[in-house]
PDB file of N, CA, C and O in Angstrom:
ATOM      1  N   MET A   1      14.892  17.855   5.548  1.00  0.00           N
ATOM      2  CA  MET A   1      15.762  16.727   5.325  1.00  0.00           C
ATOM      3  C   MET A   1      15.067  15.774   4.368  1.00  0.00           C
ATOM      4  O   MET A   1      13.859  15.552   4.458  1.00  0.00           O
ATOM      5  N   PHE A   2      15.835  15.223   3.465  1.00  0.00           N
ATOM      6  CA  PHE A   2      15.322  14.275   2.496  1.00  0.00           C
ATOM      7  C   PHE A   2      16.131  12.998   2.560  1.00  0.00           C
ATOM      8  O   PHE A   2      17.361  13.021   2.592  1.00  0.00           O
ATOM      9  N   PHE A   3      15.424  11.891   2.577  1.00  0.00           N
ATOM     10  CA  PHE A   3      16.075  10.583   2.488  1.00  0.00           C
ATOM     11  C   PHE A   3      15.645   9.993   1.156  1.00  0.00           C
ATOM     12  O   PHE A   3      14.452   9.796   0.925  1.00  0.00           O
ATOM     13  N   VAL A   4      16.578   9.715   0.296  1.00  0.00           N
ATOM     14  CA  VAL A   4      16.241   9.283  -1.054  1.00  0.00           C
ATOM     15  C   VAL A   4      16.459   7.793  -1.271  1.00  0.00           C
ATOM     16  O   VAL A   4      15.664   7.143  -1.949  1.00  0.00           O
ATOM     17  N   TYR A   5      17.519   7.253  -0.706  1.00  0.00           N
ATOM     18  CA  TYR A   5      17.884   5.889  -1.069  1.00  0.00           C
ATOM     19  C   TYR A   5      18.642   5.236   0.073  1.00  0.00           C
ATOM     20  O   TYR A   5      19.515   5.858   0.678  1.00  0.00           O
ATOM     21  N   GLY A   6      18.319   4.009   0.365  1.00  0.00           N
ATOM     22  CA  GLY A   6      19.060   3.251   1.362  1.00  0.00           C
ATOM     23  C   GLY A   6      19.347   1.862   0.820  1.00  0.00           C
ATOM     24  O   GLY A   6      18.599   1.328   0.001  1.00  0.00           O
ATOM     25  N   LEU A   7      20.427   1.299   1.285  1.00  0.00           N
ATOM     26  CA  LEU A   7      20.754  -0.047   0.828  1.00  0.00           C
ATOM     27  C   LEU A   7      21.379  -0.841   1.966  1.00  0.00           C
ATOM     28  O   LEU A   7      22.053  -0.295   2.839  1.00  0.00           O
ATOM     29  N   ALA A   8      21.138  -2.125   1.929  1.00  0.00           N
ATOM     30  CA  ALA A   8      21.753  -3.016   2.901  1.00  0.00           C
ATOM     31  C   ALA A   8      23.156  -3.337   2.420  1.00  0.00           C
ATOM     32  O   ALA A   8      23.334  -3.791   1.290  1.00  0.00           O
ATOM     33  N   LYS A   9      24.147  -3.108   3.255  1.00  0.00           N
ATOM     34  CA  LYS A   9      25.540  -3.330   2.853  1.00  0.00           C
ATOM     35  C   LYS A   9      25.831  -4.795   2.520  1.00  0.00           C
ATOM     36  O   LYS A   9      26.796  -5.084   1.813  1.00  0.00           O
ATOM     37  N   ASN A  10      25.017  -5.711   3.016  1.00  0.00           N
ATOM     38  CA  ASN A  10      25.242  -7.112   2.659  1.00  0.00           C
ATOM     39  C   ASN A  10      24.683  -7.432   1.271  1.00  0.00           C
ATOM     40  O   ASN A  10      24.970  -8.496   0.722  1.00  0.00           O
ATOM     41  N   GLU A  11      23.887  -6.520   0.698  1.00  0.00           N
ATOM     42  CA  GLU A  11      23.331  -6.729  -0.636  1.00  0.00           C
ATOM     43  C   GLU A  11      24.097  -5.962  -1.716  1.00  0.00           C
ATOM     44  O   GLU A  11      24.200  -6.408  -2.859  1.00  0.00           O
ATOM     45  N   GLN A  12      24.632  -4.798  -1.331  1.00  0.00           N
ATOM     46  CA  GLN A  12      25.345  -3.961  -2.291  1.00  0.00           C
ATOM     47  C   GLN A  12      26.400  -3.172  -1.533  1.00  0.00           C
ATOM     48  O   GLN A  12      26.091  -2.529  -0.530  1.00  0.00           O
ATOM     49  N   GLU A  13      27.630  -3.216  -1.998  1.00  0.00           N
ATOM     50  CA  GLU A  13      28.724  -2.531  -1.305  1.00  0.00           C
ATOM     51  C   GLU A  13      28.541  -1.021  -1.307  1.00  0.00           C
ATOM     52  O   GLU A  13      28.708  -0.369  -0.276  1.00  0.00           O
ATOM     53  N   ASN A  14      28.195  -0.465  -2.468  1.00  0.00           N
ATOM     54  CA  ASN A  14      28.049   0.975  -2.575  1.00  0.00           C
ATOM     55  C   ASN A  14      27.282   1.288  -3.848  1.00  0.00           C
ATOM     56  O   ASN A  14      27.023   0.393  -4.652  1.00  0.00           O
ATOM     57  N   ILE A  15      26.921   2.541  -4.038  1.00  0.00           N
ATOM     58  CA  ILE A  15      26.267   2.932  -5.281  1.00  0.00           C
ATOM     59  C   ILE A  15      27.316   3.049  -6.379  1.00  0.00           C
ATOM     60  O   ILE A  15      28.497   3.258  -6.102  1.00  0.00           O
ATOM     61  N   ASN A  16      26.878   2.914  -7.623  1.00  0.00           N
ATOM     62  CA  ASN A  16      27.824   3.033  -8.736  1.00  0.00           C
ATOM     63  C   ASN A  16      27.956   4.504  -9.147  1.00  0.00           C
ATOM     64  O   ASN A  16      27.234   5.363  -8.641  1.00  0.00           O
ATOM     65  N   LYS A  17      28.869   4.780 -10.051  1.00  0.00           N
ATOM     66  CA  LYS A  17      29.149   6.164 -10.473  1.00  0.00           C
ATOM     67  C   LYS A  17      27.932   6.819 -11.117  1.00  0.00           C
ATOM     68  O   LYS A  17      27.694   8.012 -10.929  1.00  0.00           O
ATOM     69  N   SER A  18      27.171   6.052 -11.867  1.00  0.00           N
ATOM     70  CA  SER A  18      25.973   6.587 -12.503  1.00  0.00           C
ATOM     71  C   SER A  18      24.940   7.006 -11.454  1.00  0.00           C
ATOM     72  O   SER A  18      24.344   8.079 -11.548  1.00  0.00           O
ATOM     73  N   ASP A  19      24.738   6.129 -10.441  1.00  0.00           N
ATOM     74  CA  ASP A  19      23.820   6.470  -9.354  1.00  0.00           C
ATOM     75  C   ASP A  19      24.309   7.703  -8.604  1.00  0.00           C
ATOM     76  O   ASP A  19      23.520   8.586  -8.270  1.00  0.00           O
ATOM     77  N   GLU A  20      25.612   7.762  -8.341  1.00  0.00           N
ATOM     78  CA  GLU A  20      26.175   8.913  -7.631  1.00  0.00           C
ATOM     79  C   GLU A  20      25.911  10.205  -8.404  1.00  0.00           C
ATOM     80  O   GLU A  20      25.510  11.210  -7.817  1.00  0.00           O
ATOM     81  N   ARG A  21      26.133  10.180  -9.705  1.00  0.00           N
ATOM     82  CA  ARG A  21      25.874  11.355 -10.543  1.00  0.00           C
ATOM     83  C   ARG A  21      24.402  11.753 -10.468  1.00  0.00           C
ATOM     84  O   ARG A  21      24.083  12.933 -10.321  1.00  0.00           O
ATOM     85  N   ASP A  22      23.497  10.760 -10.570  1.00  0.00           N
ATOM     86  CA  ASP A  22      22.063  11.033 -10.528  1.00  0.00           C
ATOM     87  C   ASP A  22      21.637  11.601  -9.180  1.00  0.00           C
ATOM     88  O   ASP A  22      20.820  12.521  -9.130  1.00  0.00           O
ATOM     89  N   PHE A  23      22.177  11.066  -8.088  1.00  0.00           N
ATOM     90  CA  PHE A  23      21.829  11.569  -6.760  1.00  0.00           C
ATOM     91  C   PHE A  23      22.337  12.996  -6.546  1.00  0.00           C
ATOM     92  O   PHE A  23      21.668  13.806  -5.905  1.00  0.00           O
ATOM     93  N   LYS A  24      23.507  13.296  -7.079  1.00  0.00           N
ATOM     94  CA  LYS A  24      24.026  14.660  -6.974  1.00  0.00           C
ATOM     95  C   LYS A  24      23.154  15.636  -7.760  1.00  0.00           C
ATOM     96  O   LYS A  24      22.900  16.754  -7.312  1.00  0.00           O
ATOM     97  N   GLU A  25      22.705  15.208  -8.920  1.00  0.00           N
ATOM     98  CA  GLU A  25      21.808  16.047  -9.724  1.00  0.00           C
ATOM     99  C   GLU A  25      20.485  16.271  -8.984  1.00  0.00           C
ATOM    100  O   GLU A  25      19.968  17.388  -8.948  1.00  0.00           O
ATOM    101  N   LEU A  26      19.948  15.209  -8.399  1.00  0.00           N
ATOM    102  CA  LEU A  26      18.721  15.328  -7.623  1.00  0.00           C
ATOM    103  C   LEU A  26      18.914  16.256  -6.425  1.00  0.00           C
ATOM    104  O   LEU A  26      18.039  17.069  -6.126  1.00  0.00           O
ATOM    105  N   ALA A  27      20.045  16.143  -5.741  1.00  0.00           N
ATOM    106  CA  ALA A  27      20.331  17.023  -4.604  1.00  0.00           C
ATOM    107  C   ALA A  27      20.353  18.479  -5.039  1.00  0.00           C
ATOM    108  O   ALA A  27      19.830  19.340  -4.332  1.00  0.00           O
ATOM    109  N   ASN A  28      20.949  18.770  -6.189  1.00  0.00           N
ATOM    110  CA  ASN A  28      20.968  20.138  -6.698  1.00  0.00           C
ATOM    111  C   ASN A  28      19.565  20.645  -6.983  1.00  0.00           C
ATOM    112  O   ASN A  28      19.255  21.803  -6.700  1.00  0.00           O
ATOM    113  N   LEU A  29      18.710  19.790  -7.543  1.00  0.00           N
ATOM    114  CA  LEU A  29      17.327  20.190  -7.817  1.00  0.00           C
ATOM    115  C   LEU A  29      16.560  20.468  -6.524  1.00  0.00           C
ATOM    116  O   LEU A  29      15.815  21.444  -6.431  1.00  0.00           O
ATOM    117  N   ILE A  30      16.748  19.605  -5.535  1.00  0.00           N
ATOM    118  CA  ILE A  30      16.048  19.788  -4.253  1.00  0.00           C
ATOM    119  C   ILE A  30      16.525  21.061  -3.573  1.00  0.00           C
ATOM    120  O   ILE A  30      15.708  21.840  -3.080  1.00  0.00           O
ATOM    121  N   LEU A  31      17.830  21.284  -3.538  1.00  0.00           N
ATOM    122  CA  LEU A  31      18.356  22.497  -2.901  1.00  0.00           C
ATOM    123  C   LEU A  31      17.894  23.754  -3.631  1.00  0.00           C
ATOM    124  O   LEU A  31      17.578  24.756  -2.990  1.00  0.00           O
ATOM    125  N   ALA A  32      17.849  23.717  -4.950  1.00  0.00           N
ATOM    126  CA  ALA A  32      17.388  24.873  -5.725  1.00  0.00           C
ATOM    127  C   ALA A  32      15.919  25.163  -5.454  1.00  0.00           C
ATOM    128  O   ALA A  32      15.497  26.319  -5.486  1.00  0.00           O
ATOM    129  N   ALA A  33      15.147  24.134  -5.189  1.00  0.00           N
ATOM    130  CA  ALA A  33      13.721  24.321  -4.931  1.00  0.00           C
ATOM    131  C   ALA A  33      13.480  25.091  -3.642  1.00  0.00           C
ATOM    132  O   ALA A  33      12.416  25.685  -3.470  1.00  0.00           O
ATOM    133  N   PHE A  34      14.450  25.089  -2.735  1.00  0.00           N
ATOM    134  CA  PHE A  34      14.256  25.747  -1.446  1.00  0.00           C
ATOM    135  C   PHE A  34      15.080  27.020  -1.293  1.00  0.00           C
ATOM    136  O   PHE A  34      15.277  27.504  -0.178  1.00  0.00           O
ATOM    137  N   GLU A  35      15.567  27.568  -2.425  1.00  0.00           N
ATOM    138  CA  GLU A  35      16.253  28.853  -2.350  1.00  0.00           C
ATOM    139  C   GLU A  35      15.282  29.941  -1.926  1.00  0.00           C
ATOM    140  O   GLU A  35      15.654  30.866  -1.204  1.00  0.00           O
ATOM    141  N   LYS A  36      14.056  29.832  -2.368  1.00  0.00           N
ATOM    142  CA  LYS A  36      13.006  30.775  -2.005  1.00  0.00           C
ATOM    143  C   LYS A  36      12.283  30.202  -0.788  1.00  0.00           C
ATOM    144  O   LYS A  36      11.999  29.005  -0.756  1.00  0.00           O
ATOM    145  N   PRO A  37      11.978  31.034   0.217  1.00  0.00           N
ATOM    146  CA  PRO A  37      11.304  30.509   1.415  1.00  0.00           C
ATOM    147  C   PRO A  37       9.988  29.805   1.085  1.00  0.00           C
ATOM    148  O   PRO A  37       9.275  30.193   0.159  1.00  0.00           O
ATOM    149  N   LEU A  38       9.687  28.781   1.848  1.00  0.00           N
ATOM    150  CA  LEU A  38       8.486  27.984   1.635  1.00  0.00           C
ATOM    151  C   LEU A  38       7.231  28.844   1.680  1.00  0.00           C
ATOM    152  O   LEU A  38       6.325  28.661   0.867  1.00  0.00           O
ATOM    153  N   GLY A  39       7.168  29.774   2.616  1.00  0.00           N
ATOM    154  CA  GLY A  39       5.991  30.644   2.725  1.00  0.00           C
ATOM    155  C   GLY A  39       5.730  31.418   1.444  1.00  0.00           C
ATOM    156  O   GLY A  39       4.578  31.597   1.049  1.00  0.00           O
ATOM    157  N   SER A  40       6.788  31.875   0.795  1.00  0.00           N
ATOM    158  CA  SER A  40       6.640  32.601  -0.471  1.00  0.00           C
ATOM    159  C   SER A  40       6.112  31.685  -1.562  1.00  0.00           C
ATOM    160  O   SER A  40       5.318  32.110  -2.402  1.00  0.00           O
ATOM    161  N   ARG A  41       6.540  30.450  -1.556  1.00  0.00           N
ATOM    162  CA  ARG A  41       6.060  29.497  -2.564  1.00  0.00           C
ATOM    163  C   ARG A  41       4.578  29.193  -2.363  1.00  0.00           C
ATOM    164  O   ARG A  41       3.850  28.993  -3.335  1.00  0.00           O
ATOM    165  N   ILE A  42       4.129  29.158  -1.116  1.00  0.00           N
ATOM    166  CA  ILE A  42       2.711  28.943  -0.833  1.00  0.00           C
ATOM    167  C   ILE A  42       1.924  30.151  -1.328  1.00  0.00           C
ATOM    168  O   ILE A  42       0.885  29.994  -1.970  1.00  0.00           O
ATOM    169  N   GLU A  43       2.409  31.352  -1.036  1.00  0.00           N
ATOM    170  CA  GLU A  43       1.735  32.573  -1.482  1.00  0.00           C
ATOM    171  C   GLU A  43       1.665  32.643  -3.009  1.00  0.00           C
ATOM    172  O   GLU A  43       0.663  33.102  -3.559  1.00  0.00           O
ATOM    173  N   ASP A  44       2.702  32.200  -3.689  1.00  0.00           N
ATOM    174  CA  ASP A  44       2.737  32.211  -5.156  1.00  0.00           C
ATOM    175  C   ASP A  44       1.842  31.136  -5.771  1.00  0.00           C
ATOM    176  O   ASP A  44       1.596  31.150  -6.977  1.00  0.00           O
ATOM    177  N   GLY A  45       1.353  30.204  -4.948  1.00  0.00           N
ATOM    178  CA  GLY A  45       0.522  29.125  -5.453  1.00  0.00           C
ATOM    179  C   GLY A  45       1.307  27.951  -6.010  1.00  0.00           C
ATOM    180  O   GLY A  45       0.723  27.038  -6.595  1.00  0.00           O
ATOM    181  N   LYS A  46       2.634  27.961  -5.837  1.00  0.00           N
ATOM    182  CA  LYS A  46       3.446  26.860  -6.339  1.00  0.00           C
ATOM    183  C   LYS A  46       3.376  25.650  -5.409  1.00  0.00           C
ATOM    184  O   LYS A  46       3.551  24.514  -5.850  1.00  0.00           O
ATOM    185  N   TYR A  47       3.126  25.892  -4.145  1.00  0.00           N
ATOM    186  CA  TYR A  47       2.969  24.834  -3.144  1.00  0.00           C
ATOM    187  C   TYR A  47       1.636  25.076  -2.438  1.00  0.00           C
ATOM    188  O   TYR A  47       1.126  26.196  -2.410  1.00  0.00           O
ATOM    189  N   ILE A  48       1.094  24.025  -1.881  1.00  0.00           N
ATOM    190  CA  ILE A  48      -0.099  24.173  -1.059  1.00  0.00           C
ATOM    191  C   ILE A  48       0.193  23.584   0.315  1.00  0.00           C
ATOM    192  O   ILE A  48       0.976  22.644   0.453  1.00  0.00           O
ATOM    193  N   GLU A  49      -0.442  24.149   1.313  1.00  0.00           N
ATOM    194  CA  GLU A  49      -0.288  23.620   2.660  1.00  0.00           C
ATOM    195  C   GLU A  49      -1.374  22.581   2.864  1.00  0.00           C
ATOM    196  O   GLU A  49      -2.551  22.856   2.631  1.00  0.00           O
ATOM    197  N   VAL A  50      -0.990  21.398   3.294  1.00  0.00           N
ATOM    198  CA  VAL A  50      -1.933  20.325   3.535  1.00  0.00           C
ATOM    199  C   VAL A  50      -2.195  20.261   5.030  1.00  0.00           C
ATOM    200  O   VAL A  50      -1.272  20.090   5.827  1.00  0.00           O
ATOM    201  N   MET A  51      -3.461  20.399   5.405  1.00  0.00           N
ATOM    202  CA  MET A  51      -3.852  20.362   6.811  1.00  0.00           C
ATOM    203  C   MET A  51      -4.528  19.026   7.078  1.00  0.00           C
ATOM    204  O   MET A  51      -5.602  18.756   6.539  1.00  0.00           O
ATOM    205  N   CYS A  52      -3.919  18.201   7.891  1.00  0.00           N
ATOM    206  CA  CYS A  52      -4.472  16.855   8.121  1.00  0.00           C
ATOM    207  C   CYS A  52      -5.742  16.875   8.960  1.00  0.00           C
ATOM    208  O   CYS A  52      -6.521  15.923   8.919  1.00  0.00           O
ATOM    209  N   ASP A  53      -5.965  17.951   9.726  1.00  0.00           N
ATOM    210  CA  ASP A  53      -7.147  18.023  10.572  1.00  0.00           C
ATOM    211  C   ASP A  53      -8.221  18.950   9.997  1.00  0.00           C
ATOM    212  O   ASP A  53      -9.204  19.249  10.675  1.00  0.00           O
ATOM    213  N   ALA A  54      -8.044  19.404   8.760  1.00  0.00           N
ATOM    214  CA  ALA A  54      -8.984  20.348   8.154  1.00  0.00           C
ATOM    215  C   ALA A  54     -10.343  19.666   7.950  1.00  0.00           C
ATOM    216  O   ALA A  54     -10.421  18.470   7.669  1.00  0.00           O
ATOM    217  N   LYS A  55     -11.391  20.445   8.096  1.00  0.00           N
ATOM    218  CA  LYS A  55     -12.747  19.921   7.968  1.00  0.00           C
ATOM    219  C   LYS A  55     -13.253  20.017   6.530  1.00  0.00           C
ATOM    220  O   LYS A  55     -14.257  19.385   6.199  1.00  0.00           O
ATOM    221  N   ASN A  56     -12.585  20.793   5.661  1.00  0.00           N
ATOM    222  CA  ASN A  56     -13.116  20.963   4.296  1.00  0.00           C
ATOM    223  C   ASN A  56     -12.339  20.208   3.283  1.00  0.00           C
ATOM    224  O   ASN A  56     -12.663  20.253   2.096  1.00  0.00           O
TER     225      ASN A  56
END
């Protein structure tokens, strides 16, 4: 799950058409990035697994 943008309704009623277009484009990029399983991307070296408790 990705959270990209939030707004207070008392500050802005809604996003504009340009923002909507940009968010849809970003959503397509994010979804395309996960067409291949994450494990395969790690094996290919495109992603790395970050271990917060690793000693090295």
